[in-house]
C-alpha positions, 0 to 999 in steps of 0.5 A: 625644779631643784635636784631634791624635787626631781629626786622625789618625783622619780622615787614616787613614780618608781615606788609610789607612797613607799618612797619616803620610807625607803629614803628614810631607811637609806638615810640612816643606814650608815648610822645604824650599822657600823663595824659589822654590827647591827646595833649601834648607839643610833637606831631608827625603824621607819618600817615598824615591823611585825608584832604587837599592834601599831594601833596601841598608842605609844607602842614600841617597834618590835625591831627595838626589842629584837635588836636588844634581845639579839645583842644580849643573846649574842653577848651571852653566847660569845662568853659561853654562857648558857642561854637554854633558860634565857628569859625576857621580862616585859613589865608593861607589855601593852599590846604584847610586842615583846612576846612576839619577838621572844617567840621568834627567837625561841626564848621564854617571855614573861609579860605583866601589865596593869591592864586587867585584860592585856593582849597576852601575859598577866593582867592586873599587875601593879608595878607599885604594889605587886612583887616581881615573882620572876627573874630574867636575863633581859628586862625590857621596860617601856614605861609611859612618858608621864601623862603624854598618853593616858592609858587607864581610862583611855586605852583600857578600862577605868582610870587607875590610881597607880597608873604611871601615866596618871601621876599628879605631876612630873616629880611624882612620876619620876619618884614612882618610876625610880621605885619601879626601876629598883624593883626591876633591877633586883629581879635581874639575874647576874649578868642580866640587862635592864633596857629602859626605853624613854623619851623627852617630853614637853608638859604644860609648857615645861621640857623634861628629859626622863632619861636624864632625871630617872635613876641610873642603876647597875653598870651602864652599858650603852646609851642608844638614841632612837629616831621617832617616826609617824608621831601624832603631833607631826601634822600639827602646826604651832606658832610658838617657837620650840624644838620638836622632839624626834628621838627616844632613848634606850639606856642599858644597865648590866647587873655585875654583882647580885648583892651590890647595887650601884646607883645614882640619880639627878639632884636638882636645886637652884642658887640665887646668885644675889645671895650666894658666891662661887668661884665662877661668879665674877663681879662682871657677871654679877652686875650684868645679871642684876641689871638684866633683872632690872630690865637692862638699865640701872643706877649706881644707887640701885646696884649698891643697894641690891649688892650690899649684902652679897658675900662679895660685898661683905668680903670687901669694904670697898665694894662700891668702888669695886662696882664702879671699877667693873663698870669702867673696865667694861665700858663696851658692856655697860654704857653710861647714859647719864650721871650714875646711870647705865644700860647693857649694850644689848638692851634696847631702851 
């Protein structure tokens, strides 16, 4: 019996089925508490805590809301800012976790949800069509992660066309998410914080990072990695190789100027290196990439034909000589297999 198995047996004998959560908490304790601070750039809560409902799929631990609320309150108190009218706004309140936390801290909370009959707060609030008729010092925004969990028609009521979990595709989701982010940021009070909790997803075989693709707005204050526990997919087994997603992210933006809105977002596109040139593209990698596209082998005539209209070739009337010279200079990569025939050294023929 190795040390790990022995330790598990001892812990199970002492603490029963609680042993695993105890170990999980101890394992991240040093990351979750540094410099005398209870909130660091890494958070993990094996024990969910009290508030809201753990039965609500995609629910957020009240400890997450508590951590960011306490941080914002402490910051305001440190800079001697009034907190007597402090307000927490949650625009997609789900099972009402945010209200439980706000009540615990004695601060005002405003909750919206698309669900006509939410656990608490205002129902039938459409993030895409309704105005935010309130302002807040902290907005905690935990949107759906695209279509990973469908809410309307599943968790409640009938399918709703403006439900962010029912967008027609990922790009549609990001566009609508960004619209909501702008709306929420504008409703922040000066020196307020917008805390957005999102995660990476894998949909239809494609990986998407919501925090990377969504709009960045205001002054970035922190990027917090959150460990995930007890996910529905944890017990499944898959044959296909992939990297399981075990983290979420809370991005915090601060509003420094009530009239100026700094923003940025990810620009996507693609570059066909057989048609475009750039400083970082060398003849070596251009030829190698073309050969990969051809299956790892190529004849000189094929390389000439595929690269004759490339900007590098148009700028060099002796491009054929340059191709041959590149093959000769990198004999370890381009293995000659016959007269004018080559294969990549890492290609199995």
